[in-house]
N, C-alpha and C positions, 0 to 999 in steps of 0.2 A: 351586446356591446362588444365589438371586436376592434374598432379603430381607436386612435388616440383622441384625447381632448386637444384641440388645436386652438392656439391663440394667434390672432392675426392683428397686426397693427404696428405703430411707430414706437421704437425704443429710444429713450433719451438717457443721458448720463446725469443722474442727480448727485450733487455734491453738497455736503454740509461742511462749512468751515466754522468750527467752534473756537471761541476765545473769550476774553474778558474785556469789559469796558468800564473804566473807572475815571475817565476824564473826557473833556470835550476838545475838539480840534480848535486851535487858536484862530484859524482863518474863518471858521464858520461854526455855528452851534450844532454840530453833529458829533456823535460819539466816535472816539478812537477805539478800534477793536484790536487788541493784542492777540494775534492768531496763535492758537495752541495746537489744534488737531484738525485734520481733514478726513472726512468720511465719504465713501463712494457707494453707490448702489444703482442698479438698473431702474429707470423710471418708465412711465408709460406702459406699453405692452410688455416690456421686460419685467416690470414689477408685477403686472397681472399674471404673467406666466409663472413667476416664482411662487406667487401666492396660490395659484391653481395647483401647482405641484405639491402643495401641502395636503391637498384633498384628493388628488387623482394620481395614480401611479405612472401613467403614460401621457406626458404633455409635450407637445411640439410647438415651437414658436416660429411663426412666419413673420419676418421683419426685415428691415433694411439696415445694414451696418456699413459704416464708412471705413474707407481704407486710410485710417489715421490713428493717432494714439487713443482717442476716445473710443473709436470702434473696437480696437484691440482690447481696451480695458473692459468694455461691455461683454465681449466674447468670453473673457476670463471670468467675469463675475457670474455669467450664466452657465458656464461649463459645469457639467456634472449634475445639474438640476433639471434642465430641459434640453430636448434636442433642438438644434437650430437649423432652420431653412432660411438662409440669408439672401436677400435681394441686394443688388448694388445700390449704394446711396450716392446721389449727386450732391456734392458740397460737403461741408464739415459736419461732424457729429454734433447734434444739439446738446448743449450742456446747460443745466439750470443750477446755479450755485446760490445757496442760502448762506448769508453771513449771519452768524448767531452769537449772541453774548449772553452768558448765564442762561442758556437754553431758550432765549427769546430771539426770534428773527429780527434782524435790523434792516436788511435789504436783500433783494434777490437780483442776481446778475445773469442774464441769458446770453449765450453765445451759440453760434452755429446756424447755418442756413440750409442744412441738408434736407433733401427730399428724395423719396424713393424713385428709382428709375422705373420707366414703363417698359423696359425690355421684356420679351417673352419669358415666362416662368420656366424653370428647369423641370425635368420629368419628376424628380423627387417631390418638389413642392406641389405639383399638380396631383400626384398620387396621394400625398398626405391630406390635401383638401377634399379629395373625392372619397377617401376612406374614413374620414373623421366620424366619430360617434357623437361629438358635440363640438361647437365652434364658438369661441368668444372673440368678438371684434373690439379691440381697444383702440379706437380711432383718436389720434392726437393731431390730426390735420396735416400730416407730413407725407401723405401720398400713398401709403401702403393700402389702406382701405378703399381708396379710389382707383387703384390699379384696375384697368378694364378687365383683364383676364381673371383677376381675383374676384371682382364683383360678379362676373358671369358664373364662376364656380360656386360662389356663395348663393346666388339665386337658384342654382340647379340642385343644390345639396338636399338630401333628405334628412340630414341631421338637424337638431335644434340649434338655432343661431341666437346667441345673446349679443346684443349690439350696444356698446357703451359709446355714445356719440360725442362729438366735439363741435363747438360752434364754427370752427374753421374747416371742418370736414364736410363730406357729402352726406346725404340722407341714407338711412339704413336701406338695405335691399328689401323689397316687398316680401311679406311672409315671415319676417323674423319672429322667432318664438317670444322674445322679450327685448325691449329697448329700455335703457336705464339712465335717463338724464337726471341730474339733480334739479332742484326746484328753480334755481336761477337760469340754468340752461334751458329748462322746459319753457320758461316764459319767453326766452329769445327765440326758440324754435317755433313757438306758437304765434309769435308776432304780437304779443300783448299779455297783460296780467290775467290772473285767474287763480282760483284755489288749486292746490296740487291735483285734486280729483278732476276738476274741469280741464286742466292742462293735459293730464294723462289721457282723458277721453278724446280730446281734440287731436292730440298727436297720434293716438292709435289709429284714428280714421285717416289722418293725413298720410301716415307712413304705411298704411295697409299692414300693420303689424298684428300678430295674434294678441299681444299684450304690451302694455307700457307700465313700468314701475318708476314713479318719480320719487327719488330719495329726498328726505327732508331732515337730514342731520340726525340729531339726538332723538327725534321723534320717530325715526324709522323710515317707512316708505308708504306710498299710496299706489295701489295696484288697480289698473283698469284692464279688464279682459272681456270675453264674450258674455260673462255673467253679470257684469256691472263693475262698480268701483268700490273699493274698501281699503281701510287703513290697516297696515301691518306694523304694529308698534314694536319698539325695543322691549324685550322682557325685562321686568324689574331687576332681576338678578344680574343683568348685564349692563345696566345703566351706569354711566359715569356720573359721579356726584356733581350737582349743580355748581358747587364751589370750586371745581377743578376746571382749568382751561386747557383742554387736551390738545395735543398736536394731531390734526386730522389728516395730515398728508398721506395720500394713498387709500383713504377710506372708500372712495368710489371704486377703485380698482379691486379692493377686497370684496365689496358687495357684488360686483359683476362677476369676479372669478369664482366666488362661492356659489352663486346661482348656476353658473355654467357647470361647475363640478357636480352640483346636485342633480342637474338634468342629465349629465354624463352618466351618473349612477342610476338613472331611471326614476328620479323623484317626480311627483306631480308639481305643477308650476306653483301652486299656493304654498306647498311645503318647501319648495326650493327658495322662494322669496323670503319666507319666514326664517328659514335657516340662515340665509344670507344677511338678513337684518341683524340677527344675533351675532354672526361671525364678524360683521363690520364693527359692531359695538365692542366686542372683545378685542379686536385688532387695535382700535383706538385706545382702549384702556391699557393695552400692553405696550404702548409707546408708538403705535402706528408704523409708518415706513422707516422711521429712524432705527427701529429695532432690527431691521434687515441690512443696515449699513455695515461696511467693512472699512477699517482704517486704511488710508492711503499708504501709510507706513506703519510697521508694527511698533508697538509701544512696550518698553520694558517697565512693567509696573512694579514688580517686586524689587525692593531695595533693602538689603540686609541692614539691620540695626535701627530701622525706622519703626516707630509705633504706628498703629492704624490711623491715629489722628494726624501724625506728621505726613504719612503717605497720602492721605486724603488731601491735605493742604498742598502738597507738592504737585499732585496730579491736577488739582483744580487750577493751580497757578499756571500750568502748561496749557490750560484750556480744555483739559480732559473731563470725562464724565465719571463721577463717583457713584457707584452702586453699593448699596448695603442691604443686608438681610439679617434676620435674627431668629433665635429660638434656643431650645435646650440642646438639641442635637445629641441626645443621649441614645447610644447605640445607633451609629450611622448606618442607614440602609439605602437602597437604590432610589427611593423617593427623595431623600435628602440630596443625593448626588445629582439627580436630574434637575432639581430646583436650583442648586448652586451653579450648575453648568448653564442653565437658561439665564440665570441672573447675571452671570459674568458676560454673556453675550450682549447685554444691554449697555455696556459702558467700557471704560478703560481699566477700571480697578474694582474688585469686589472685596468689601470689608464685612466680615461676619461678626455680628454681635451675639455673644453667647451668655446665657444665664449662669451665674455662679452656682456653686453647690447649694448654698443657703437659699438662693432664689428658686432653684428647681424644687427644693424640699417644700417651700411655701406654696408653690404652684401644683406640684404633683403628689405630695404626701411624703411621709417619713421613709418610705422604701426607695426613694429616688434621690439623686441620680444613681444609675448603675455604674456609670463611668465618671470618674472625677473630672473636674474642670480642667486640670492640668493635662490629663490624657485626651480629653475632647479637643483641646486646643492643638495638641500635637497631631492628632489624626486629621483635623480640618486643615491645618497648615500644610500638610503633605499633599493635599489635593491641588491639581494643576489650576483649577478654576478659582481658588481662594488666594488672595494676595495678602491679607492680614486678618487677624482675629483680635477682637476686643471683648473682654469679660466685664459684665456689669453686675452689680449687687442687687439692684432694685427689682421689683416684680415685673416691670415693663421697661423697655429700652428708651423711654422718653428722654432721660437726661443725657445718655450717651449720644443720641441722635441730635440733641440740641448742640452738642459740640462738633459732631461729624458734619452736619448739614449736607446729607447726601443729595445728589440730583435725583436719584431714584431709590425708593425703598420697596423691596420686593417681599411679597408674602405669597403663600400657596393659595390656589384657587378655592380651597376649603374655607377660606376666610371671607368669601363673598357674602355681602350683607352684614358682616360683623362690624361692630363699632370699635375700630382699632384706636386705642388711646394715643398711639404715637402719630396717627395720620395728621392731626392738626399741627404738630410740631414740624413734621416733614414739610408740609405745605407752607407753613409760615417761613421756613428757611428757603423757599423758592423751589423745593423739590416736588415730586409727585409719587403717588403710591401705585405700584403695578402689581396685579395679581397674575400669577402664572399657573397653568394647569398642574395638578398634582398627579402622581402615578398611583393609580388605584391599587388597593390591596396591601399597601405598606403603611404601617403605623407602629411607632415605638411601643406604645401601650399594648397593642395587639400582639407584638412579638414577645413582650415580657409575659403576657398572659398565656401565650401558647407554650412557652418554655416552662412556666410554673405549673401548668396543667399536664405536663409530660407529653 
């Protein structure tokens, strides 16, 4: 493995406009959305490249960018994460804007008619495609994947090609290592209905692909290759509870990028698909593409003199996203800091719910806490990622969450499969529970034991 992981395809500008809706328009029975915040992120191949960069150190994106404000915004959003090989775009940058109220999409507005130019590729782009160790084609039907010179280079490459197709795009080049339509796309490509396994088999033959994986949402994927057809389910530990309605925006990009990254690292196809199924499930559970969004304008969340409850209400009124997490936070360590930083990235404000001293003693025993609640609040409040701290007396944060009504409640990944008493309250208030990975090797209890044992 010497060359980069190359992502080829159309990049769009995804915009989420968050607000609140508590009345109907007098002219028609439609909600009036009071706009609070606007979030931007790369969509299409740009999102796939950012996700691939989470798993591979060397990622290059071959895409078309417009000479307009949208194109400049995309270049800034991608800078520092992936190397760009930009083709000219004819027309305006494609923008997909979701208008959302209380976290629910109300309508989507699409702008822009841009398509990739068919001008000859520059020498750098040709070199990148020829030297690639693996290639992901994220086709969104805007001309990059159908560029004649690109298709020729993809057909000639010796690197594994993962092709995520689009109904408005062209067929994959023959010999692709894996093609990854979802079940509805597969039925359209195959020209009629069928089980995911039947569709995968038919499309594998039609496209002359080495394998086809039809993704089936929360059920995982069905893989057809030279050895037959088989289901690749989502592992139980990564399943999103049936009672939750997750945002699945970008799940297909996460699946395809994870497969490509695994093949880039030399994994066998079966293992790459199984890993990608799990990665996509975790991606959805962590908030999907919205977790990668950046505010169009910075928000000043900290406001001196406001309690955590007042701050939450003020941010929510502005259409912002309230994130909360909780725990004892006795002897703050790098695992805590990583969790808090990741939680803060999910919204506009992070409010930390901390167990009181009596609450910690009931949970951990008479020797705890080591650090008093007053000092724990001071330390947490000094962190850049924390906007407010609320202390609660009960053994669980159920009552404080009933008042806060966070949009997102964050817990560490070590709580996977656990029956969280606060989950029902969070969801009843319109929020969702997100588990973020923990930093291995850090535990307050383990630190105390290490010190006690000398």
